[in-house]
TIRO-2110 file (N, C-alpha, C; in Angstrom, 1 decimal):
// TIRO-2110
-182.6, 87.0, 33.9, N, 1, A
-183.1, 88.0, 33.0, CA, 1, A
-184.5, 87.6, 32.5, C, 1, A
-185.4, 88.6, 32.5, N, 2, A
-186.7, 88.4, 31.9, CA, 2, A
-186.6, 88.4, 30.4, C, 2, A
-187.4, 87.5, 29.8, N, 3, A
-187.4, 87.4, 28.3, CA, 3, A
-188.2, 88.6, 27.8, C, 3, A
-187.7, 89.2, 26.7, N, 4, A
-188.4, 90.2, 26.0, CA, 4, A
-188.2, 89.9, 24.5, C, 4, A
-189.2, 90.2, 23.7, N, 5, A
-189.2, 89.9, 22.3, CA, 5, A
-188.7, 91.2, 21.6, C, 5, A
-187.7, 91.0, 20.8, N, 6, A
-187.2, 92.1, 20.0, CA, 6, A
-187.9, 92.3, 18.7, C, 6, A
-188.2, 91.1, 18.1, N, 7, A
-188.8, 91.2, 16.8, CA, 7, A
-189.6, 89.9, 16.5, C, 7, A
-190.7, 90.0, 15.7, N, 8, A
-191.4, 88.9, 15.2, CA, 8, A
-191.6, 89.0, 13.7, C, 8, A
-191.7, 87.8, 13.1, N, 9, A
-192.0, 87.7, 11.7, CA, 9, A
-193.0, 86.5, 11.5, C, 9, A
-194.1, 86.8, 10.9, N, 10, A
-195.1, 85.8, 10.6, CA, 10, A
-194.6, 85.0, 9.4, C, 10, A
-194.6, 83.7, 9.5, N, 11, A
-194.2, 82.8, 8.4, CA, 11, A
-195.4, 82.1, 7.9, C, 11, A
-195.2, 81.2, 7.0, N, 12, A
-196.3, 80.4, 6.4, CA, 12, A
-196.8, 79.4, 7.5, C, 12, A
-198.0, 78.9, 7.3, N, 13, A
-198.5, 77.7, 8.0, CA, 13, A
-198.6, 78.0, 9.5, C, 13, A
-199.0, 79.2, 9.9, N, 14, A
-199.2, 79.6, 11.3, CA, 14, A
-198.0, 79.5, 12.2, C, 14, A
-196.9, 79.9, 11.6, N, 15, A
-195.6, 79.9, 12.4, CA, 15, A
-195.2, 81.3, 12.5, C, 15, A
-194.5, 81.6, 13.7, N, 16, A
-194.0, 82.9, 13.9, CA, 16, A
-192.5, 82.8, 14.3, C, 16, A
-191.6, 83.6, 13.7, N, 17, A
-190.2, 83.6, 14.1, CA, 17, A
-190.0, 84.7, 15.1, C, 17, A
-189.4, 84.4, 16.2, N, 18, A
-189.1, 85.3, 17.3, CA, 18, A
-187.6, 85.5, 17.5, C, 18, A
-187.3, 86.8, 17.8, N, 19, A
-186.0, 87.1, 18.2, CA, 19, A
-186.1, 87.7, 19.6, C, 19, A
-185.4, 87.0, 20.6, N, 20, A
-185.5, 87.4, 22.0, CA, 20, A
-184.2, 88.3, 22.4, C, 20, A
-184.4, 89.0, 23.5, N, 21, A
-183.3, 89.8, 24.0, CA, 21, A
-182.1, 89.1, 24.4, C, 21, A
-182.1, 87.8, 24.6, N, 22, A
-180.9, 87.0, 25.0, CA, 22, A
-180.2, 86.5, 23.8, C, 22, A
-180.6, 86.9, 22.6, N, 23, A
-180.0, 86.4, 21.4, CA, 23, A
-180.6, 85.2, 20.7, C, 23, A
-181.5, 84.6, 21.4, N, 24, A
-182.1, 83.3, 20.9, CA, 24, A
-183.2, 83.7, 19.8, C, 24, A
-183.1, 83.0, 18.7, N, 25, A
-184.1, 83.1, 17.7, CA, 25, A
-184.8, 81.7, 17.6, C, 25, A
-186.1, 81.8, 17.5, N, 26, A
-186.8, 80.5, 17.3, CA, 26, A
-188.1, 80.7, 16.5, C, 26, A
-188.5, 79.6, 15.9, N, 27, A
-189.8, 79.5, 15.2, CA, 27, A
-190.8, 78.7, 16.0, C, 27, A
-191.9, 79.2, 16.2, N, 28, A
-193.0, 78.5, 17.0, CA, 28, A
-194.2, 78.3, 16.1, C, 28, A
-194.7, 77.1, 16.1, N, 29, A
-195.9, 76.6, 15.4, CA, 29, A
-197.1, 76.9, 16.3, C, 29, A
-198.0, 77.8, 15.8, N, 30, A
-199.2, 78.1, 16.6, CA, 30, A
-200.4, 77.3, 16.3, C, 30, A
-200.3, 76.3, 15.4, N, 31, A
-201.5, 75.5, 15.1, CA, 31, A
-202.0, 74.8, 16.3, C, 31, A
-201.2, 74.3, 17.2, N, 32, A
-201.8, 73.6, 18.4, CA, 32, A
-202.6, 74.5, 19.3, C, 32, A
-202.5, 75.8, 19.2, N, 33, A
-203.2, 76.7, 20.0, CA, 33, A
-204.5, 77.1, 19.4, C, 33, A
-204.7, 76.9, 18.1, N, 34, A
-205.9, 77.3, 17.5, CA, 34, A
-207.0, 76.2, 17.6, C, 34, A
-208.0, 76.5, 18.4, N, 35, A
-209.1, 75.6, 18.7, CA, 35, A
-210.4, 76.1, 18.1, C, 35, A
-211.5, 75.4, 18.3, N, 36, A
-212.8, 75.8, 17.8, CA, 36, A
-213.5, 76.6, 18.9, C, 36, A
-212.9, 77.5, 19.6, N, 37, A
-213.5, 78.3, 20.6, CA, 37, A
-213.5, 79.8, 20.2, C, 37, A
-214.3, 80.6, 20.9, N, 38, A
-214.5, 82.0, 20.5, CA, 38, A
-213.2, 82.8, 20.5, C, 38, A
-212.3, 82.4, 21.3, N, 39, A
-211.0, 83.2, 21.5, CA, 39, A
-210.0, 82.9, 20.4, C, 39, A
-209.8, 81.6, 20.1, N, 40, A
-208.7, 81.2, 19.2, CA, 40, A
-209.2, 81.0, 17.8, C, 40, A
-210.5, 80.7, 17.6, N, 41, A
-211.0, 80.4, 16.2, CA, 41, A
-210.7, 81.4, 15.2, C, 41, A
-210.7, 82.7, 15.5, N, 42, A
-210.4, 83.7, 14.5, CA, 42, A
-209.0, 83.6, 14.0, C, 42, A
-208.1, 83.0, 14.7, N, 43, A
-206.7, 82.8, 14.3, CA, 43, A
-206.5, 81.8, 13.2, C, 43, A
-207.6, 81.0, 13.0, N, 44, A
-207.5, 80.0, 11.9, CA, 44, A
-207.6, 80.7, 10.5, C, 44, A
-208.0, 81.9, 10.5, N, 45, A
-208.0, 82.7, 9.2, CA, 45, A
-206.6, 83.3, 9.2, C, 45, A
-205.8, 82.9, 8.2, N, 46, A
-204.4, 83.3, 8.1, CA, 46, A
-204.3, 84.9, 8.0, C, 46, A
-205.2, 85.5, 7.3, N, 47, A
-205.2, 87.0, 7.2, CA, 47, A
-205.3, 87.6, 8.6, C, 47, A
-206.1, 87.0, 9.5, N, 48, A
-206.2, 87.5, 10.9, CA, 48, A
-205.0, 87.2, 11.7, C, 48, A
-204.5, 85.9, 11.5, N, 49, A
-203.3, 85.5, 12.2, CA, 49, A
-202.1, 86.4, 12.0, C, 49, A
-202.0, 86.8, 10.7, N, 50, A
-200.9, 87.7, 10.3, CA, 50, A
-200.9, 89.1, 11.0, C, 50, A
-202.0, 89.4, 11.6, N, 51, A
-202.2, 90.7, 12.3, CA, 51, A
-201.7, 90.7, 13.7, C, 51, A
-200.9, 89.7, 14.1, N, 52, A
-200.3, 89.6, 15.4, CA, 52, A
-199.5, 90.9, 15.7, C, 52, A
-199.5, 91.3, 16.9, N, 53, A
-198.8, 92.6, 17.2, CA, 53, A
-197.9, 92.3, 18.4, C, 53, A
-196.9, 93.1, 18.6, N, 54, A
-195.9, 93.0, 19.6, CA, 54, A
-196.3, 94.1, 20.7, C, 54, A
-196.5, 93.6, 22.0, N, 55, A
-196.7, 94.6, 23.0, CA, 55, A
-195.6, 95.5, 23.1, C, 55, A
-195.8, 96.7, 23.7, N, 56, A
-194.8, 97.7, 23.9, CA, 56, A
-193.6, 97.1, 24.6, C, 56, A
-192.4, 97.4, 24.1, N, 57, A
-191.2, 96.9, 24.6, CA, 57, A
-191.0, 95.4, 24.7, C, 57, A
-191.7, 94.7, 23.8, N, 58, A
-191.5, 93.2, 23.7, CA, 58, A
-192.0, 92.4, 24.9, C, 58, A
-193.1, 92.9, 25.5, N, 59, A
-193.6, 92.2, 26.7, CA, 59, A
-194.6, 91.1, 26.3, C, 59, A
-194.7, 90.8, 25.0, N, 60, A
-195.6, 89.7, 24.6, CA, 60, A
-196.1, 90.0, 23.2, C, 60, A
-196.9, 89.1, 22.7, N, 61, A
-197.6, 89.2, 21.5, CA, 61, A
-199.1, 89.2, 21.7, C, 61, A
-199.9, 89.7, 20.8, N, 62, A
-201.4, 89.7, 21.0, CA, 62, A
-202.1, 89.9, 19.6, C, 62, A
-203.3, 89.5, 19.6, N, 63, A
-204.2, 89.8, 18.5, CA, 63, A
-205.3, 90.7, 19.0, C, 63, A
-206.0, 91.4, 18.2, N, 64, A
-207.0, 92.4, 18.6, CA, 64, A
-208.2, 91.8, 19.4, C, 64, A
-208.4, 90.5, 19.3, N, 65, A
-209.5, 89.9, 20.0, CA, 65, A
-209.1, 89.6, 21.5, C, 65, A
-207.8, 90.0, 21.9, N, 66, A
-207.4, 89.8, 23.3, CA, 66, A
-206.6, 88.5, 23.5, C, 66, A
-206.4, 87.7, 22.5, N, 67, A
-205.6, 86.5, 22.7, CA, 67, A
-204.1, 86.9, 22.7, C, 67, A
-203.4, 86.4, 23.7, N, 68, A
-202.0, 86.9, 23.9, CA, 68, A
-201.1, 85.8, 24.5, C, 68, A
-199.8, 86.1, 24.4, N, 69, A
-198.8, 85.2, 24.9, CA, 69, A
-197.7, 86.0, 25.6, C, 69, A
-197.2, 85.6, 26.7, N, 70, A
-196.1, 86.4, 27.4, CA, 70, A
-194.8, 85.8, 26.8, C, 70, A
-193.8, 86.6, 26.8, N, 71, A
-192.5, 86.2, 26.3, CA, 71, A
-191.8, 85.1, 27.0, C, 71, A
-192.0, 85.0, 28.3, N, 72, A
-191.3, 83.9, 29.1, CA, 72, A
-191.9, 82.6, 28.6, C, 72, A
-193.2, 82.5, 28.4, N, 73, A
-193.8, 81.3, 27.9, CA, 73, A
-193.4, 80.9, 26.5, C, 73, A
-193.3, 81.9, 25.6, N, 74, A
-192.9, 81.7, 24.3, CA, 74, A
-191.4, 81.2, 24.2, C, 74, A
-190.6, 81.8, 25.1, N, 75, A
-189.2, 81.5, 25.1, CA, 75, A
-189.0, 80.0, 25.5, C, 75, A
-189.9, 79.5, 26.3, N, 76, A
-189.7, 78.1, 26.7, CA, 76, A
-190.3, 77.0, 25.8, C, 76, A
-191.1, 77.5, 24.8, N, 77, A
-191.8, 76.5, 23.9, CA, 77, A
-190.7, 75.9, 23.0, C, 77, A
-191.0, 74.7, 22.5, N, 78, A
-190.2, 74.0, 21.6, CA, 78, A
-190.2, 74.7, 20.2, C, 78, A
-189.0, 74.7, 19.6, N, 79, A
-188.9, 75.3, 18.3, CA, 79, A
-189.3, 74.3, 17.2, C, 79, A
-189.8, 74.8, 16.1, N, 80, A
-190.2, 74.0, 15.0, CA, 80, A
-188.9, 73.5, 14.4, C, 80, A
-188.9, 72.2, 14.1, N, 81, A
-187.7, 71.5, 13.6, CA, 81, A
-187.6, 71.7, 12.1, C, 81, A
END
């Protein structure tokens, strides 16, 4: 089964809680993805980070600058302890 994201919730400290179509819920820390480059640097602003959006029918997440993640990749990432 392909992973789809049913719901997202932005938490404190650059973390997002995900609910997937297979019933798995996880919290992912996005700090390691924020670098000093033109694509990810805007995410360092928490106000901008919080504007993350869900692609139609849960096919991923994205920000308006074009930075995105597919659900299969997110589903495999380690959960915040």
